[in-house]
C-alpha positions, -999 to +999 in steps of 0.1 A: -330-259+507-312-277+535-309-260+573-296-279+602-306-312+584-345-301+578-354-293+547-371-265+545-400-261+505-408-229+502-451-230+496-471-198+480-473-182+513-456-200+537-420-217+543-425-254+554-408-289+570-406-316+544-407-336+574-432-326+591-455-308+569-454-281+594-451-248+587-421-230+601-427-192+585-459-175+577-456-158+545-481-121+539-472-120+502-462-146+476-428-154+471-413-147+440-381-173+446-369-191+477-332-207+480-305-215+500-326-203+533-333-165+519-363-158+498-382-131+480-421-121+476-439-100+456-442-070+486-401-066+481-405-088+515-369-102+523-375-140+542-339-154+561-350-189+573-324-186+600-333-154+611-370-158+603-381-119+590-365-092+577-379-069+555-419-048+556-424-053+595-394-028+594-394+007+587-370+020+562-358+047+574-328+056+556-314+045+526-278+057+507-262+054+477-230+041+479-199+035+459-172+013+462-144+006+447-141-019+417-114-044+434-139-052+462-151-089+464-184-096+453-208-107+478-226-142+472-259-145+497-273-156+464-269-154+429-278-134+399-308-154+388-330-152+421-323-114+415-333-110+386-369-123+389-375-091+408-350-063+395-344-036+420-340-011+397-337-010+356-309+021+358-292+000+382-252+005+374-232-030+387-205-005+408-237+006+428-253+001+465-280+001+480-278+010+518-309+005+536-315+012+577-344+006+593-363+006+628-344-030+638-312-021+638-306-038+605-290-027+581-291-041+538-265-039+517-276-046+481-249-045+460-241-061+418-277-081+417-267-094+454-276-090+488-261-084+527-270-078+562-255-061+597-262-065+625-235-044+643-263-021+657-292-032+688-320-005+683-337+016+650-308+030+629-315+063+621-287+080+596-265+065+573-238+082+550-205+072+529-172+087+520-151+072+495-158+032+505-164+041+539-202+035+556-215+052+582-246+044+603-255+056+634-285+044+660-303+050+691-281+026+705-261+057+706-236+037+684-219+046+654-203+021+631-178+026+600-176-004+578-147+000+552-153-021+519-184-039+539-166-044+570-172-034+601-137-016+612-148+012+638-173+011+668-178+042+688-206+040+717-218+062+743-230+090+709-256+111+714-263+115+681-296+123+660-279+129+621-249+137+606-238+145+572-206+140+554-185+166+533-154+161+522-135+143+546-152+159+573-181+145+594-209+169+604-232+158+631-258+170+657-267+160+689-287+180+715-279+215+717-245+207+700-231+205+667-203+187+661-170+189+635-149+153+634-122+149+606-112+118+591-083+107+582-074+102+556-050+071+563-080+043+585-068+019+601-085-015+586-085-039+620-118-033+643-117-015+667-144-003+699-142+030+714-163+054+736-170+086+728-138+100+752-117+077+734-128+089+699-094+109+693-072+070+693-095+065+660-089+078+626-114+102+636-110+129+655-132+157+672-120+191+660-147+212+670-181+217+694-211+244+687-239+246+712-270+263+708-303+277+731-326+247+721-324+208+708-315+210+672-342+190+650-322+191+616-291+198+596-285+202+560-247+211+542-239+227+507-209+237+492-205+266+512-223+270+546-243+249+567-280+254+584-293+237+615-330+243+627-331+245+664-363+253+678-381+288+663-346+294+650-324+290+618-288+294+616-262+295+592-226+285+594-199+287+579-171+250+573-150+260+601-189+264+621-182+302+624-218+318+632-231+331+599-265+341+604-292+337+627-331+340+625-366+331+642-390+311+628-430+311+640-430+271+647-406+245+650-388+235+617-384+192+609-364+195+581-345+219+558-324+216+527-297+240+512-283+249+471-263+276+465-295+299+464-316+288+485-326+273+526-357+258+520-376+244+555-403+220+560-434+215+590-467+218+579-453+247+558-433+247+526-407+278+529-383+290+505-356+319+520-334+343+510-300+323+514-281+353+526-308+370+550-328+342+561-358+359+549-392+341+534-396+351+500-423+320+494-441+300+508-471+269+502-493+247+532-495+215+530-527+191+550-498+171+567-462+178+581-431+177+556-411+149+570-383+144+544-364+167+516-343+164+487-329+186+460-338+174+428-324+192+395-336+226+398-373+211+416-377+199+453-391+167+466-411+168+500-421+131+517-448+138+543-468+120+569-496+105+551-467+086+523-473+113+499-444+131+476-448+162+461-423+175+435-418+213+434-403+244+416-398+272+432-432+274+452-453+259+424-464+218+434-455+204+397-467+172+409-480+156+435-489+113+441-499+093+469-470+063+469-462+049+501-492+042+529-472+054+557-449+082+570-420+087+536-387+090+566-361+093+534-359+105+497-328+104+480-315+115+448-285+092+427-275+113+399-249+089+387-279+065+378-300+098+375-331+083+400-349+090+427-353+064+457-377+067+486-381+049+520-413+043+544-429+036+574-442+014+555-416-011+546-414-003+518-391+011+493-395+028+462-378+039+430-387+072+409-370+069+373-369+105+354-384+096+316-384+131+308-359+123+278-380+095+262-411+111+266-397+142+249-389+116+225-427+105+219-435+135+217-415+147+186-418+115+169-460+116+173-452+154+163-433+147+131-459+113+121-488+140+127-467+172+102-466+144+076-499+125+074-513+164+076-489+171+046-501+136+032-535+154+030-525+183+024-517+168-014-549+142-021-566+173-017-545+196-044-543+162-063-578+156-057-573+121-050-605+110-030-603+076-025-567+074-014-575+106+009-606+092+024-585+057+033-562+081+047-581+106+071-597+068+078-567+047+094-557+084+112-591+087+125-591+131+112-622+148+116-640+162+081-642+130+061-680+139+055-672+164+034-640+145+012-670+123+009-691+150-006-669+158-023-658+127-039-697+124-050-695+162-065-660+157-088-670+122-098-708+122-102-709+087-104-718+056-081-688+041-061-682+005-071-696-015-050-656-026-039-654+007-029-683+014-010-678-022+008-646-013+022-656+023+033-684+011+049-664-017+071-639+006+075-666+030+093-678+007+110-646-009+122-637+029+138-671+032+153-678+062+138-713+079+135-733+056+112-753+091+099-721+084+078-732+053+062-768+057+056-753+096+032-728+070+017-754+047+007-779+077-005-758+096-025-743+067-041-783+061-049-796+097-060-759+111-073-776+132-104-793+150-073-772+185-071-759+192-040-756+228-023-726+241-015-735+254+020-741+216+028-706+204+032-704+222+065-725+202+085-738+162+091-767+178+110-776+207+078-770+180+056-793+154+065-820+180+072-817+195+037-818+160+020-849+150+039-868+179+035-860+174-008-861+136-003-899+145+012-908+170-020-902+144-042 
């Protein structure tokens, strides 16, 4: 890659100046591709020569799936052949975009096998959201940036927030002990503006209402009917016009909350399920580490803790748990259109989780159909007393009870096996690592076929060998 008349080449763990052979950047993981000053490593680390390192050194603080209209022009930071070396998601649709917030203030957007990055914040980005073609990002530098189709159109400064949620052209936000309600105009300006919070009404985002509570608000959640917040050791329910409906006191400060149409879920080190009307606790579950992120996934609840563990719950029952990160899971998001879950962590890693329930059920159904067919084949062969084919079928499918069918074969035919069949059975038994006593039994019965075998000897190999050994010694 050529940059400022300097030819850069990549080796396994570094970028070098070809002329001086000086290492210009040390790579912590193995490079997958490097072209046009951009490199991707096998640890999802992204390198840009003129901007140095971005990627794994950053904490992933938030993630959001964005759907831009199809009229957008494509990005061109690097072409598809680079990205094909390591696809971000096997089920990603061409119109899908993934926005990634980091603690460095860099905003990354992956879209249609391309990549772009924005440097409009100077401190950690702590929250992302989207409404149609608008993408919102808020940072600890107290600025809210709004992008229209990948272009910054509005920057609001001197705005003290913790997080926000976009809902049907409304923006609900929390900051300190205040709950804000902003309305977004249907018609927006595509010309860039930068204003302070005091001048926000001069933009396409208008302040509509503010509600103050007694303590600093720690989390916010919105559903189709209500808004829920947690502040101090209290939780409150509002309607969308910010009229208080219900509040309740709790034992400890809540880290995160979430809503569906029936329940409110609150988490610290304890997961609680509340009745959405009364806020009474219905069920609860204790965890070893504080829960720092929550996501509703179909009928389940996904939780991320401070040690990198993800939990899937149905009501208060843990369906599965797994450590997928080495540090706090700051965000869990579900993209319904692609049916994928994505997690971001303080370890700088992004994980994609794909639900393979349908494929798993299809595999189980196919296995069950095959099992039924084998059982039917075995039944027919037994009824027809075709023990030769029966034994082969049982060997092929590693079915139990083969010793009984071998005895039936000898008993029915009352003659020795021919050498070819005997050799085939012996080879199959050895190949399948079956009990070598079977080989001994076959060879013994083959040479002593006229010996009358009692019916009760068919029940098991141990009894059979005892009886055979005893009678052989008597002779």
